[in-house]
N, C-alpha and C positions, 0 to 999 in steps of 0.2 A: 621568666617562669618561675623561678623562685619567692615573686614576689606574689604572682596570682595565686599562687597553692595558698601562701600566708596570706592573704585579705579572706581568701573561700575557708581555710579556717577560723578566723577570726571572727567572722561573720556566724558559721555554725556556732561556735561556742559560744558567743553571746545571743544567737537565736534562741539555743537551748536555753541558759541560764532563765533570759523572758517566760521561754512556753514556760516551764516549770514555776518560777513562782509567783505566774498569772494561775499558774490553772487550780494551786491552793487556794486561792479567791478567788470572790465573785467577780468573773470579769464585767473591762467596762471599755469602749474601746476608748483611745486617746484621737482627742482631735488631732490633727497633724500638723498645724502653729502650734502642737505644745512639742513638737518631738525639738528634740536639742541640736538637733542640724539645721531646724529651721529658727527655732526661737534665738540663742548663740549667732545666730548669721550677721556679721556685718559687711554695709555698704556703700562708701566712699564714692564722690565724684571731686577731683582736686584738678586746682587749676596750678600752673607755676609759667612765667615771663622772669626771663633769663637772658640777659648781658652783658658780654665777657670784650675786653678789647687789652692789647694789650700795640703800645711801638718801642720797636728793640732795633740794632744795628748790629744785630754779635757774630753773626756768622754772612751776613748777606748786607749788602745798604741798608736804611732806614726803611723801614717796613710797617707798615698798621696789620693787626692779627687782633678782628671783630666779629663775633656771631650776635644771633641775637632772635630767640627763637618764642613762642607758646605753647606748651604743653597743656593736654584736654585727658584727666589719665583716670580710667575709671576701674574702682579698689573693691575688689569682693573677699572676704573671709568667709569658711561656713562655718555652724556647730560643726557638732562631732556625733556622726549616728553611732548610735548604739556605743556612746563616750569612749571612741574606741576610732573610724574612719571622720574622713573631711574634705575638703578642697580648697584651694581658692586661687585664684585669680586676678593678673594685671594685666588691663588695656590701655597702652599710652597713644595719644594723635597727637602729630610734633609739627607746628605750622611754622613756615621760615618770615623770619619779618623784616631780617635786612642780613647782612654777610660782606664782605671787604675780600680783599687778594687773601693769603696765609689763613682762615677764615677757620681748616680742620684745625687748627695747631689749637681754639679753644672747648673742642669735642661736643661740640651742641647742634651742626647739623651736620645730616647724611652729605657725602662727597661722591658724587659720580663719575669724579676724574683722577688723573694721576698729577694735575700738572697745581701748580694756585691760584686757583682763579674762581673766584666770585659766583661766575656761573653756573659751577659744580655744584653749587649749594641749595638743597633742599631738603624738603621736610619727609616725616615717612611715619607708620606709625608700626604697629606689633604688639601682640602678646607681653608683654614685659616676662610675665611671670603664667603660669597655670602647674599648679602641682598637686599632687594626692599628701595629704596626707596623717602620719598616726600614732597617735598616743597611744601610753599603758605604763600600769603603773600608778600607785596613788602619793601623796604629797610627801613622804618622805624615801624614797624612791619609785621612779620615772624615767622611763626617755620617751621623747616625744621627736621623729623625721619626714625628711621628705622627700619626696620621685621628684621627679620633670622636673622642666626649666624652675629655679630659684635664686632668687641675690642669695651670699652669703658675709654679711659682715665680722669681721673680724672670725671667722669658724676656721679652728685650728691657724696652716701662716696666709689663708687667702681672706678675699675680702670684698664689697663692692662699693661702687664711688658711685653720687647720682649727680647729675646735671640737669638735661632736662630729663631725663630717664634713666634710669635705675642700670648697673650693669647687671646682667646673671647667665647663670650658668645652669649647663645641660647635667644633670649625675643625681648624689644621692646625697646628704644629708642627716646628720643625727648628736642628738644629744642626750647622755644616760646622765643620771642628776643622783647622787643617793649623799642627804643631808649636805656637808656645804660643798662635798667633793663633785667636779661633772668632765670626762668625760665624753670628747667631741669627736665624728669622723665625718669623712667624707672624699665622691668622688666622683674627678668633674670629667668630661673630656672636650665644651665646645664651651661658644659662648653666647651671647646678644651686647655688643659693645653699648654705650650709655650712646651714643650718635647714631645707629645704625639700626635699621631693622632688618640687618642679615647676619644669618647663622654664620658666624666664623671656629676655623680651629685654632689652638695653640700652636704659634710656632716659635725657630730661635731668633735673636735676632737680625739676624742673616736670610729671617725666613726659606733658607736651604732643607733645613730639618723639621717636619713637624712633630712637637710634641705630641705623642699619643695620651695622654691625659695624666692626670695632677691629682695624685692622693695626698690627705696630711688630714692625721693627728693632733689631738689635744690635747691636756690634763690641765683642771683646775678648784683652785681652792682661795673662797673668800668667806670671808664673816666679816663682823664692825668693821673693824682696822685695815684687815689685812685682806689686798687679794696678787694672787700668785703665779702665772697662767705660760706654760712653755706647751710651742706650737714642734713638732716636725713636719717637713711634706716634701716630696717631693716628684718633682717634672720629668717628666719620665725620659731615661737619658743623656740628659741636659745640666740638672741644677739640682743638687740637694739645701732646704732650708730651716735654719731654727729659727722658734721666737720667744724671746723671753719678755714677760713683763709681769713689773713688784708698781704696787703701791701702798701706799703704807701711811695711816690718818691716824696719829697720837694721840687730837685732839679734834674736836667740830673742824675748826678754823684752818687746822693744815695741814695736805698732804705734800709728799716727799714719792715722787715713781723714781726708775727708773727702766729703760729697752735696752735689748740686746741682740741683735736681727745681724745672722750671717749664712753666706753662700756657697756653697763649695761646690768645683764643678763635674759634672760627670761629660763621658765621652763623647756627646753633637756638640754640646759646647765648645772641646781640643779641638774640634778640625773646624772653628770658623776661623779665622784671619784672623789678624791681632788689631790690626789697627779698626776691626766689627766690635772686637768685647770690649765687654765693659769692667771685666779684672782680669785676671789668665787664672790664676789655679783657688781662690777664696777672699773674699767680698767679707769683712765685718764695721757695724756703724753701733755703736757706744752711744749710751745717753741718758743723763741724768734734770732731772727737774724738782722744784721744791714751787711752794703757792697756797697763795696765806688767802682764804675769802673772806666777807666782811661781807654784813647785811646790806649795804653797798653798790661796793667795789670790789674789787680783787686785783691780787698781780702773783703772775708766774713767771717762774725765772729758769732758762736753762740752758744746758750743757752740755757738747754732744762731739766725737771723734770718730772720725773716719778710715780705717785699714783697706787698701783694695787696690795691689800692686799689679799696675801693667807697666807690661816696658820696652822702654820709649814712648810711653805719653802718660800724661793723667789715668790713672785708673778710676771705679768710680761703684759705688754698693746704687744697684738696682733696684728700685721698690717693687721692685714688678717681675715675674719670672717665664721671661721670655715677654712672646705678645700677645696680644689682646689676652691678658688677664690683669685682675690688681691683687698687690701683693698686700697684705699684710705689714702698718707704720705706723704707731701712733705716738712719736718722737715729734720733737717740736720746731724740727728741723723739717718739715712734710712742703718743701715751694720746688716745684720742677725738675732740673736736672742743677741747680744748688747746694750748695751744704753738706754735698758726702760727697766729696769726690778722698782720690788719694791723699790724706797727712790734714786733711781740712779742720780745725776745730773753728767748732762755732759758737755763739752763745747769742740768746735766745730767748724774748720776754713778746707778755705782754699783759698791759696794764687794758683795764674799764671802768668804768665806770654807773653809776645811772641818774642820772640826775633830773628823769622824775619816773614814773612807776613805768614799768613794762616797757621800758627802754634804752638799752643799755651801748655807752658811746664808748671807744679804747682805742689804742695804741697794739703793732704789734710791730718787733723789731727784730731782723738779725743782722748779722752779724760772724764773717765769717772770712778765714784768713789760711796760705797753704804754704811751701816751698815750690818752686816751678826750674828749674836750672842755673841755680845762684840766687832770686828773683823773689819776694811775697807780696801771692797776689791776693789782690786785697776782694772782699766784696761784700757788699747788703742794700736792704731796704726798710721801709719806712711806711705804715701801713697804717688811714685813719679807715674806724670801724662802725659803720653803727646798724645800730635791731631794735624796729622795735616789734613789740608779740605783744596785744591786747588778751592777759589773760580771763578777759571779763567784757560782758558788754557785746553791745551789735557787734563787733568784730576781731571775738575770739578766737578765731581760724582763722584769721587773718596773721602775716608775718613780714616785712621788711625791713631785706639788706643791701643793704648798699659799704661798696667799699672804694678805695681808693690811694693809689701809693707810688713812690720815687724809687727804683733800686739802682746800684752800677754794678754791674760787670767787667768784664774783660771779652777781646775778641775770639771766638774759635776757629778750629781750622773745620765747621766743620755744623751742619743742624745735629748731625748723629756723631759726631765728636767733638768732646769739649775741653781739645787740648788744644791751649795757647796757641793764637796765630801770633807771631813775637815776627817784629820792624824793630831792628839791626839791635836785636836781642832784647829787644824792648816791650811787656805787654802792653796793649791800645785797648784803652779804657772802651764800657760798655754801657749809653744811659739805658734807664728803663721809665717807659710809665705807665701804667696798668691801672684797670679801671671797673667794678662788679656790680650790678644790683640781680637781687634775686627777688621776686614777687609767690607768694604764695597764697595760697584759697582753702580752705576746705570748705563743701558740704556734704551731711552726714545723711546724708539716703536712709540709710536704716538702721 
């Protein structure tokens, strides 16, 4: 109701201002097409073809996890009525092109069953985003807010990722900016996962406790050389989350970065059984990186460490705050359940080179190790990727990404417990083979 009354008040104030201004001059009716609400609107049609493949035997005999789908998206962004109010929507339709057993781990297609059966894979459609938006202020001080279903990219401790569709949340969010400072706030209580059209609530890892809502706030400073962002959030009665990100650019070619992420358990987290938790009391992940950019090549190197105690087992820093949401994470060790285990030290690098215009080829490498029961466990991966994204010409709205990689890790107790499965006191090696392609094209309709 408060939003309704605020909206009516803003409309009344703006309507009065327009009337007062025009009454002092000769009134000339505006054409409907001249209204900024219509004139500044944008309407795009997007297509995405996405295929993901993984062969592994970490928690069961060797299995293939594969999914392939085609998404068609209508994305509308209005202008602002009275330079204040507007609305946006995104509609997605996903078609299943192929799937194997265990397809659900790829987060592309809708799973209608509980078993890892390829016949449970289906397409889906949904209004991924539909929200009202408001803007107030001027260039120096301004506020932009949203209410409804919308994505949250690095909003406080929350974020949204995209495969065939993007993650979106129901709630409110806003950013207040003053000069180089920005204050962000968000409140969400449910989600549309990227692989489903079904509204879901947030849950604890054991699914026994509903997380009623997630609240988050952040404050950031940004200028030409420094970006510093601190965020805090709380999943009600479950987890408190901190996120600190720093980027420093002493010269055009050099960027230094650092990240600290931490989770602290609340009462409903403590109620879970020890074998379900990612950690006992708290989990922290620390990272630092350095990047050098030239016109045709770039190199980025990073180091990270995790502290996440768990009694009798390997602890883990979980990037997401329970189930059915995506937590903010911008470190280099962002690969599934690897590289964030208790006591694990990780070295990462991304090397890329533009062999010809608008085409980037590169290597992505990770290596991590940690100790478990007097044994040093090692894991890593080597990925080759290629991105072609024309900046002009007939195909300027096209991008094609392809990735292929080999990795090695160890067998685990189960798909949900990353503790090593020992045989005669020794960990068992588990290789992986992965591949992915993403083809995007955008049509500007308006």
